[in-house]
C-alpha positions as CSV (number, residue, x, y, z in Angstrom):
1,M,-25.9,-18.6,-15.3
2,S,-26.7,-14.9,-15.7
3,W,-28.8,-12.3,-13.9
4,G,-30.5,-11.5,-17.2
5,A,-34.2,-12.1,-17.2
6,A,-34.2,-14.5,-20.1
7,E,-31.2,-16.5,-19.0
8,G,-30.3,-18.7,-16.1
9,T,-30.9,-22.3,-15.2
10,S,-33.6,-24.3,-13.5
11,V,-33.5,-26.8,-10.6
12,E,-36.1,-29.6,-10.1
13,V,-37.2,-29.4,-6.5
14,E,-39.9,-32.2,-6.8
15,A,-41.2,-34.2,-9.6
16,G,-42.5,-31.9,-12.3
17,V,-41.7,-28.6,-10.5
18,R,-38.6,-26.6,-11.4
19,L,-37.4,-23.3,-10.0
20,H,-35.6,-20.6,-12.0
21,V,-32.2,-19.7,-10.7
22,A,-30.0,-16.7,-11.7
23,A,-26.5,-15.9,-10.6
24,T,-23.8,-13.3,-10.9
25,G,-20.5,-12.6,-9.3
26,P,-17.3,-14.7,-8.9
27,A,-17.6,-18.4,-8.3
28,G,-15.3,-19.9,-5.7
29,G,-14.3,-16.5,-4.2
30,Q,-13.2,-15.8,-0.7
31,R,-16.5,-14.3,0.4
32,P,-19.5,-16.4,1.2
33,P,-22.3,-16.9,-1.4
34,V,-25.5,-14.9,-1.0
35,V,-28.8,-16.3,-1.9
36,L,-31.7,-13.9,-2.4
37,L,-35.4,-14.6,-2.1
38,A,-37.9,-12.0,-3.2
39,G,-41.1,-10.9,-1.6
40,L,-44.6,-12.1,-2.4
41,G,-45.2,-12.1,-6.2
42,L,-41.8,-10.7,-7.0
43,D,-38.8,-12.6,-8.3
44,H,-35.0,-12.4,-8.7
45,E,-35.2,-9.4,-11.0
46,S,-36.3,-7.2,-8.0
47,W,-32.9,-7.8,-6.5
48,A,-30.9,-6.7,-9.6
49,G,-29.4,-3.5,-7.9
50,P,-28.2,-5.1,-4.7
51,A,-27.1,-8.3,-6.6
52,A,-24.8,-6.2,-8.8
53,A,-23.4,-4.4,-5.7
54,L,-22.8,-7.6,-3.8
55,A,-21.2,-9.2,-6.8
56,G,-18.9,-6.2,-7.1
57,R,-17.8,-6.8,-3.5
58,G,-16.7,-10.3,-4.4
59,H,-19.8,-12.4,-3.5
60,R,-21.3,-15.1,-5.7
61,V,-25.0,-14.0,-5.7
62,I,-27.8,-16.4,-6.5
63,G,-31.4,-15.4,-7.0
64,V,-34.1,-18.0,-6.7
65,D,-37.6,-17.5,-8.0
66,L,-39.9,-19.2,-5.5
67,R,-42.6,-21.5,-7.0
68,G,-45.4,-19.6,-8.6
69,T,-43.2,-16.5,-9.3
70,G,-41.0,-15.3,-12.1
71,R,-39.9,-18.0,-14.4
72,S,-40.4,-20.9,-12.0
73,D,-43.2,-23.4,-12.4
74,A,-46.5,-22.6,-10.8
75,P,-48.2,-25.8,-9.8
76,T,-51.7,-25.7,-8.2
77,G,-50.3,-26.7,-4.8
78,G,-47.2,-26.6,-2.6
79,Y,-47.4,-23.0,-1.3
80,T,-47.0,-23.8,2.4
81,L,-43.9,-22.5,4.2
82,D,-42.6,-26.0,4.7
83,R,-42.8,-26.8,1.0
84,L,-41.3,-23.4,-0.1
85,A,-38.4,-23.8,2.4
86,A,-37.8,-27.4,1.1
87,D,-37.7,-26.0,-2.4
88,V,-34.9,-23.6,-1.5
89,A,-33.0,-26.3,0.4
90,A,-33.2,-28.4,-2.8
91,V,-31.7,-25.6,-4.8
92,L,-28.8,-25.2,-2.2
93,D,-28.2,-28.9,-2.4
94,R,-28.3,-29.0,-6.2
95,L,-25.9,-26.0,-6.5
96,D,-23.7,-27.5,-3.8
97,L,-23.8,-24.2,-1.8
98,A,-22.2,-24.2,1.7
99,A,-21.8,-21.5,4.4
100,T,-24.5,-19.5,2.5
101,V,-25.9,-16.2,3.6
102,L,-29.6,-16.4,3.0
103,V,-31.5,-13.1,2.4
104,G,-35.3,-12.9,2.2
105,H,-37.5,-9.9,1.5
106,S,-41.0,-9.8,3.0
107,F,-42.6,-13.2,2.3
108,G,-39.2,-14.5,1.2
109,A,-37.9,-13.7,4.7
110,Q,-40.5,-16.1,6.3
111,V,-39.3,-18.8,4.0
112,A,-35.7,-18.0,4.8
113,L,-36.3,-18.0,8.6
114,L,-37.9,-21.4,8.5
115,L,-35.0,-22.8,6.5
116,A,-32.6,-21.3,9.1
117,A,-34.5,-22.9,11.9
118,T,-34.8,-26.4,10.3
119,A,-31.6,-26.7,8.3
120,P,-29.0,-24.4,10.0
121,G,-26.0,-26.4,8.8
122,R,-26.5,-25.1,5.3
123,L,-26.2,-21.5,6.3
124,S,-23.7,-19.1,7.8
125,G,-26.1,-16.1,8.2
126,L,-29.7,-15.0,7.7
127,A,-30.9,-11.6,6.7
128,L,-34.6,-10.6,7.0
129,V,-35.4,-7.5,4.9
130,S,-38.7,-5.7,5.4
131,S,-40.0,-8.5,7.5
132,N,-40.3,-9.6,11.1
133,G,-39.9,-13.1,9.8
134,V,-42.0,-14.8,12.4
135,R,-45.3,-13.3,11.4
136,A,-46.7,-10.8,8.8
137,S,-49.8,-10.0,11.0
138,R,-50.7,-9.8,14.6
139,S,-51.7,-12.6,16.9
140,A,-52.2,-13.1,20.6
141,G,-48.5,-13.8,21.0
142,F,-47.2,-11.2,18.5
143,P,-49.1,-8.0,18.9
144,F,-47.9,-6.2,15.8
145,G,-49.4,-5.6,12.3
146,A,-52.9,-6.0,10.9
147,D,-55.6,-8.4,11.7
148,P,-54.9,-11.4,9.4
149,D,-58.5,-12.6,8.8
150,R,-59.8,-9.1,7.8
151,L,-56.7,-8.4,5.6
152,E,-57.0,-11.8,3.9
153,R,-60.6,-11.3,3.1
154,A,-59.9,-7.9,1.5
155,L,-56.9,-9.0,-0.4
156,V,-58.4,-12.2,-1.8
157,R,-61.6,-10.4,-2.7
158,A,-59.6,-7.8,-4.6
159,E,-57.4,-10.4,-6.3
160,L,-60.4,-12.4,-7.6
161,A,-62.3,-9.3,-8.7
162,D,-59.6,-7.6,-10.7
163,R,-56.2,-9.1,-10.6
164,T,-54.3,-6.3,-12.3
165,A,-55.9,-3.6,-10.2
166,A,-55.3,-5.6,-7.0
167,R,-51.6,-6.1,-7.8
168,C,-51.2,-2.4,-8.6
169,Q,-52.8,-1.5,-5.3
170,N,-50.6,-4.0,-3.4
171,V,-47.5,-2.6,-4.9
172,R,-48.4,1.0,-4.1
173,A,-49.3,0.1,-0.6
174,G,-45.6,-0.7,0.1
175,F,-44.4,2.8,-0.3
176,P,-44.4,5.4,2.5
177,A,-47.7,7.2,3.2
178,G,-47.9,10.3,1.1
179,A,-45.0,9.3,-1.2
180,E,-45.6,9.3,-5.0
181,P,-43.4,6.4,-6.3
182,D,-41.9,6.6,-9.8
183,P,-44.5,5.4,-12.3
184,G,-42.0,3.4,-14.2
185,L,-41.0,1.6,-11.0
186,V,-44.6,0.8,-10.2
187,D,-45.2,-0.5,-13.7
188,R,-42.1,-2.8,-13.4
189,L,-43.2,-4.1,-10.0
190,V,-46.8,-4.8,-11.3
191,A,-45.5,-6.5,-14.4
192,W,-43.4,-8.8,-12.2
193,Q,-46.3,-9.4,-9.9
194,L,-48.6,-10.4,-12.8
195,R,-46.3,-13.3,-13.7
196,M,-47.8,-15.0,-10.6
197,P,-51.0,-16.7,-11.4
198,P,-54.1,-16.1,-9.2
199,W,-54.1,-19.6,-7.6
200,A,-50.5,-19.1,-6.4
201,A,-51.2,-15.6,-5.3
202,V,-54.2,-16.5,-3.1
203,A,-52.4,-19.5,-1.6
204,C,-49.3,-17.4,-0.8
205,L,-51.3,-14.6,0.6
206,R,-52.9,-17.0,3.1
207,T,-49.6,-18.5,4.0
208,Y,-48.0,-15.1,4.4
209,L,-50.7,-13.8,6.7
210,H,-51.3,-16.8,8.9
211,A,-47.9,-18.5,9.2
212,D,-46.5,-18.4,12.7
213,L,-42.8,-19.0,13.2
214,T,-42.5,-17.4,16.7
215,A,-41.6,-20.8,18.2
216,A,-38.9,-21.3,15.5
217,L,-36.8,-18.4,16.8
218,A,-35.3,-20.5,19.6
219,A,-33.8,-22.9,17.0
220,V,-32.1,-20.1,15.1
221,K,-28.5,-19.9,16.5
222,L,-26.7,-18.4,13.5
223,P,-26.2,-14.6,13.0
224,V,-29.3,-12.8,11.9
225,L,-29.5,-9.3,10.4
226,Q,-32.9,-7.7,10.3
227,I,-33.4,-4.6,8.1
228,L,-36.7,-2.7,8.5
229,G,-38.0,0.4,6.9
230,R,-38.9,3.2,9.3
231,H,-41.8,4.2,7.1
232,D,-42.9,0.7,5.9
233,P,-46.7,0.5,5.7
234,V,-46.6,-3.3,5.3
235,T,-44.3,-4.6,8.0
236,A,-44.6,-3.3,11.6
237,V,-41.2,-1.8,12.5
238,D,-42.2,-2.0,16.2
239,G,-42.0,-5.8,15.9
240,G,-38.3,-5.7,15.2
241,P,-37.2,-5.3,18.8
242,W,-39.6,-8.1,19.8
243,V,-37.8,-10.4,17.4
244,Q,-34.4,-9.3,18.4
245,D,-35.0,-10.0,22.0
246,R,-35.7,-13.7,21.1
247,L,-32.7,-14.3,18.8
248,A,-29.4,-15.8,20.0
249,D,-27.3,-13.6,17.7
250,G,-29.4,-10.8,16.2
251,R,-28.9,-7.2,15.1
252,L,-31.5,-4.7,13.8
253,V,-31.0,-1.9,11.3
254,V,-33.8,0.6,10.6
255,L,-33.5,2.5,7.3
256,D,-35.5,5.6,6.3
257,C,-37.6,3.9,3.6
258,G,-40.7,1.9,3.0
259,H,-41.2,-1.7,2.0
260,Y,-38.8,-1.7,-0.9
261,P,-35.3,-0.8,0.2
262,M,-33.8,-2.4,-2.9
263,F,-35.3,0.4,-4.9
264,E,-35.6,3.2,-2.3
265,L,-32.1,2.8,-0.8
266,P,-30.2,0.2,-2.9
267,G,-26.7,1.5,-1.9
268,P,-27.2,1.4,1.9
269,L,-29.0,-1.9,1.7
270,A,-26.3,-3.6,-0.4
271,A,-23.6,-2.2,1.9
272,R,-25.3,-3.6,5.0
273,L,-25.8,-7.0,3.4
274,S,-22.3,-7.2,2.2
275,E,-20.8,-6.2,5.6
276,F,-23.0,-8.7,7.3
277,A,-22.3,-11.5,4.8
278,A,-18.5,-11.0,5.1
279,G,-18.8,-11.1,8.9
280,A,-21.0,-14.2,8.9
281,G,-18.5,-15.9,6.6
282,D,-15.8,-15.1,9.2
283,G,-18.0,-16.6,11.9
284,D,-18.6,-13.3,13.8
285,G,-21.7,-12.0,12.0
286,G,-20.2,-8.5,11.7
287,S,-20.2,-5.7,14.2
288,Y,-23.8,-4.3,14.1
289,G,-25.7,-3.1,17.1
290,R,-29.3,-2.0,17.2
291,M,-30.0,1.1,15.3
């Protein structure tokens, strides 16, 4: 397997549905494998920088394109968190991965958190990047983020009216207020986003905004690293301490970036993930405190 966009392998996760999987780094090394899940509409290519850095530190790194994204199949259904987490579990089983550090960005972090809560024996650590994991919007029990119903109406309306414009607007909304992101980077992110068909995008938007995993936190006993952006317009950084207070073994890192630390601060992000993965593999989860 290779991290190259046109190469890799595929894993059948249910009848007629295959996920694209890419990998880099040494197989069978001393450090635990790291599995990367991208945010909504993105795929393994968005992790290229951190993946190379992690591989250089001795990790086997596996990128999984969730159903509906990248080069994975995009069936008309199956975009609930339960199904997406089951897909990832099937990939871990098929690749015979054990003591894995699972890393999810944004929507991918919700999928990762559910897998950590329901199948903890497969993992040695969990990292939530640009996500509070439990919710992407506010509720009576989680008072952080935007109103889910209003945001869903606006995003779905925009998606159905002009898909390209909507994806471009969504990408730009992830950068800090007042920042002017590199046009080439925006073009790349939009191109990756446009691989996701509208039916998958609408279904995942609804899952992302309405899924509630607050009750699942009590079942997560393994080490959890949460990395948030101080200037993230998408994920409420104030929700981080709320999540940490409910974890058995959590640590919070806040970086000076927006919603895309893999592009804004790829070096510090990879360093944090590698240190955490090495510690999780040793069974102590590293030495992070809240920052």
